N, C-alpha and C positions, 0 to 999 in steps of 0.2 A: 504495501500501499504507499503511495507516495505521500509527501506532506500535504498538496493539496487536496487529496482524498480525505486524508484523517480531517486536515481544516474544515472540508464542506459536512462530513460526517458530524462533527461537533456543532457546527453551526446550525445543522437539520436538528439536533437531538435537543439541543437549547432552545430552538424555537419549537418543536413538536410537546415538550413538556412544560412549554410556558414560563420558562426561567429568563427568557430574553427579557430587557430592558429597553427603552429607548436609545438608540434610534434602530435597534435590532440587530441581530448576532453576523448577518452575512457580510464579509469584507474587511472584518476588522478585528480587535481584540474585543470581545463582545462584554457589554455590562450584564449584570445577571443577578437574579433575585438571590439574596445570600451574600452579595459581597461584603456588606458589613460585618456576618458573623464570620466569614473566612478571616477577613483582619485581623479578627479577636481570634479566632483559633491560632492563626501564625503569632499573634502576639503572647502566647501560652507557650510557645515552643522555648527551649533552652537556648537556642542558635539565635533567637530573637532578644533575649537579655543579655547575652555575651555581646552582642553587637553594638559597635558604636556608629559605623555608619550602614545605611541601607541604601541599595539600589533598587529603584523604584521606575516603573514606567507612568508615562502621563495619561495613560488611558482611565476612563471613567471608572472601571471596577477596584483600580488600585487606590483610588481617592482615599478613602477609609486607611489603608496601608499609611498613604504618606500623612495624614494627619494624625496618626496614633506615633508614626516616629517622630515628626517635630515636638509634639506634647511631651514626650520624653526626652526631650533633648537631644535625639540622634540627628547626625547630619545626614541628609538625603541627598543621594547622586541622581540627577535626572536628566535625559536627553531633551533638549528642546525640540520639538520639533518644527520644520517648515520656518525656520527662521529667514530673513530676507537682510541681503545688505541694502544701503540706501546709497 
């Protein structure tokens, strides 16, 4: 199974199960019902507690991860998509 096929299967499952949030699952890192709970589970992990720096994505499902990291004084490392030069 190719990476593209795996993505399609995941997107289809998220849509079919009603777990997709705006703007939908297809063609992106999908925002999903339960993203906040997933961030809380991550926060409970020993690796999270030891971490001083967290790499996160700018995608909506990781918003709760970013907020938790900043609230705990962790440094977040995040790429900023679509930067333009003037």
